[in-house]
C-alpha positions as CSV (number, residue, x, y, z in Angstrom):
1,M,-37.2,-8.5,76.7
2,F,-36.6,-10.1,79.9
3,L,-37.2,-14.1,80.7
4,L,-38.3,-15.1,83.9
5,P,-36.1,-18.2,85.7
6,V,-38.0,-21.7,86.2
7,R,-38.8,-22.3,89.3
8,F,-38.5,-25.9,90.9
9,F,-41.1,-27.1,93.8
10,G,-40.2,-30.7,94.8
11,D,-43.9,-30.9,96.8
12,S,-46.3,-30.7,93.4
13,S,-47.1,-34.3,92.5
14,N,-49.2,-33.9,89.8
15,G,-49.6,-32.5,86.4
16,I,-47.0,-29.9,84.9
17,G,-45.4,-29.7,88.8
18,A,-44.4,-32.7,88.6
19,L,-41.6,-31.9,86.5
20,G,-40.7,-29.2,88.6
21,I,-42.1,-26.3,86.2
22,N,-44.1,-23.8,87.4
23,A,-47.0,-23.0,85.4
24,G,-47.3,-19.5,85.8
25,D,-43.7,-18.9,84.7
26,F,-43.9,-21.2,81.8
27,A,-46.7,-19.4,80.6
28,I,-45.1,-15.7,80.9
29,Q,-42.2,-17.6,79.5
30,L,-44.2,-18.6,76.5
31,V,-46.0,-15.3,75.9
32,S,-42.9,-13.9,76.1
33,F,-40.9,-16.4,73.4
34,I,-44.4,-15.9,71.3
35,L,-43.8,-12.1,71.2
36,V,-40.1,-11.6,70.5
37,F,-40.7,-14.0,67.6
38,L,-43.6,-12.3,66.1
39,V,-41.3,-9.1,66.5
40,L,-38.4,-10.7,64.9
41,R,-40.8,-12.1,62.2
42,Q,-41.9,-9.1,61.4
43,W,-38.7,-7.0,61.7
44,A,-35.9,-9.4,61.2
45,F,-36.9,-12.5,59.8
46,K,-39.0,-11.1,56.8
47,P,-36.5,-8.8,55.5
48,I,-33.4,-11.4,55.9
49,V,-35.6,-13.8,53.9
50,K,-36.0,-11.2,51.4
51,V,-32.4,-10.2,51.0
52,L,-31.6,-13.8,50.8
53,R,-34.6,-14.5,48.2
54,D,-33.1,-11.6,46.1
55,R,-29.9,-12.9,46.7
56,R,-30.7,-16.3,45.6
57,K,-32.3,-14.8,42.2
58,L,-29.7,-12.4,41.6
59,I,-27.4,-15.5,41.8
60,D,-29.6,-17.5,39.6
61,E,-30.2,-14.7,37.0
62,G,-26.2,-14.3,37.0
63,V,-25.5,-18.2,36.5
64,K,-28.5,-18.0,33.5
65,L,-26.5,-14.8,31.9
66,G,-23.5,-16.9,32.3
67,L,-24.4,-19.8,30.7
68,D,-26.2,-17.1,27.8
69,M,-23.2,-15.6,27.3
70,E,-21.2,-19.3,27.0
71,K,-23.9,-20.0,24.5
72,E,-23.3,-16.8,22.5
73,K,-19.1,-17.0,22.3
74,A,-19.6,-20.1,21.3
75,E,-21.7,-18.9,18.8
76,L,-19.6,-15.8,18.2
77,D,-16.5,-18.1,17.8
78,K,-18.0,-20.0,14.9
79,N,-19.0,-17.1,13.0
80,V,-15.6,-16.1,13.3
81,S,-14.1,-19.1,12.0
82,D,-16.7,-19.2,9.5
83,K,-15.9,-15.6,8.5
84,L,-11.9,-16.6,8.4
85,H,-12.5,-19.7,6.6
86,Q,-14.2,-17.2,3.8
87,A,-11.7,-14.6,4.2
88,R,-8.9,-17.5,3.7
89,S,-11.2,-18.6,0.5
90,Q,-11.2,-15.2,-1.1
91,A,-7.9,-14.6,-0.5
92,D,-6.8,-17.8,-2.0
93,Q,-9.0,-16.9,-5.2
94,I,-7.6,-13.5,-5.3
95,V,-4.2,-14.9,-5.4
96,V,-4.7,-16.9,-7.8
97,S,-6.4,-14.5,-10.2
98,A,-3.6,-12.2,-9.7
99,E,-1.1,-14.9,-10.5
100,Q,-3.3,-15.5,-13.9
101,Q,-3.5,-11.8,-14.5
102,A,0.3,-11.4,-14.0
103,R,0.9,-14.3,-16.5
104,Q,-1.3,-12.8,-18.8
105,V,0.3,-9.2,-18.8
106,V,3.6,-11.2,-18.7
107,Q,2.7,-13.0,-22.1
108,A,1.2,-9.7,-23.3
109,T,4.7,-7.9,-22.7
110,Q,6.7,-10.7,-24.0
111,A,4.6,-10.7,-27.2
112,T,4.8,-6.8,-27.5
113,A,8.5,-6.9,-26.8
114,K,9.3,-9.8,-29.5
115,A,6.9,-7.6,-31.9
116,K,9.1,-4.7,-31.3
117,A,12.0,-6.7,-31.6
118,D,10.9,-8.2,-34.9
119,S,10.0,-4.6,-36.1
120,I,13.4,-3.3,-35.2
121,I,15.3,-6.5,-36.9
122,L,13.5,-6.1,-39.9
123,A,13.9,-2.3,-40.1
124,A,17.6,-2.9,-39.7
125,N,17.8,-5.5,-42.2
126,E,16.2,-3.3,-44.6
127,R,18.3,-0.5,-43.9
128,I,21.4,-2.2,-43.7
129,K,20.0,-3.7,-47.5
130,V,19.4,0.3,-48.6
131,D,23.2,0.9,-47.0
132,T,24.5,-2.1,-48.8
133,A,22.9,-1.0,-52.2
134,K,24.6,2.6,-51.6
135,A,27.7,1.2,-50.9
136,R,27.6,-1.3,-53.8
137,I,26.7,2.1,-56.1
138,R,29.9,3.9,-54.5
139,L,31.9,1.0,-54.8
140,E,31.2,0.6,-58.5
141,K,31.7,4.3,-59.3
142,D,35.1,4.2,-57.2
143,L,35.9,0.9,-59.4
144,V,34.9,2.3,-62.5
145,G,36.7,5.5,-62.2
146,L,39.7,3.3,-60.9
147,I,39.3,1.0,-63.5
148,S,39.2,4.0,-65.9
149,E,42.9,5.3,-64.7
150,A,44.3,2.0,-64.8
151,T,43.3,2.0,-68.2
152,E,44.7,5.2,-69.7
153,A,47.8,4.2,-67.8
154,I,47.8,1.1,-69.5
155,I,46.8,2.1,-72.9
156,G,48.3,5.3,-72.7
157,E,45.1,7.2,-74.0
158,K,42.0,8.6,-72.7
159,V,39.1,6.4,-73.3
160,D,35.4,8.2,-73.2
161,E,32.9,7.2,-71.0
162,K,31.0,4.9,-73.8
163,K,33.8,3.3,-74.7
164,D,35.0,3.0,-71.0
165,A,31.7,1.8,-69.7
166,A,31.6,-1.1,-72.3
167,L,35.1,-2.2,-71.0
168,I,34.1,-2.1,-67.5
169,R,30.7,-4.1,-68.1
170,K,32.7,-6.6,-70.4
171,A,35.5,-7.1,-67.5
172,L,33.0,-7.3,-64.8
173,K,30.9,-10.0,-66.7
174,G,33.9,-11.9,-67.3
175,Q,34.8,-11.8,-63.5
176,D,31.1,-13.4,-62.9
């Protein structure tokens, strides 16, 4: 729009003219200002104010969302910390349980190994007794044969089995 320049008249001495303002020009300028103001208010100020209100609302919502997210993060951190503590406790319990089970398995294995070793030793002792008894019997037979041969060589005659056995028993009893 077009604004009219203010005209100064030096000869007006009363009212608004005393200030050097023309009342007609002032009225035109006032009407022009009001029209421009109303047009700007309708098509410029309202959209600008609306955009500013929307931005303010968006910023407020963002700040609120940020605060909510910080609270949720703090809660999640606490939950994670609690879960980690529980997991550590459970892991410690599992380790202790595993150690106890391992000790029990080792003890059971040691007991089984000792029992097996004892049975092997017992069987070996029995076998040794049997082998020793068999060896004594063979040794006695061999000894009887040798004594019998020695007796024949010394006496010069053949001794029968009954006489030979009696002599051997007598000789063996004398050594004991």
